[in-house]
C-alpha positions, 0 to 999 in steps of 0.5 A, a space after each residue: 499500499 502506497 503513500 501518497 500525499 493529496 494535493 486536493 480534497 478527493 473523494 474515493 469510491 471504496 464500493 458502490 456504498 462507501 465513499 471515503 473523502 481525503 482532505 487537501 494536504 492529508 498524508 496517508 496510506 491508500 490503497 493501490 487503486 486508491 493511489 493510482 486513480 487520485 495520481 491520475 486524477 491530478 489530486 495526489 502525489 506519492 511520498 515517502 512515509 512520515 516520521 514520527 
């Protein structure tokens, strides 16, 4: 599962009944399909795991 930093608000539809909302500047460990879709939409970029 990759780490990404969201550049803009992004809603990921995990299933038809579940939507996960990510706010801009959030750094999160997300599923590979979520990361790929967010990057393709220009709403996220790959990043390193945060320290701390």
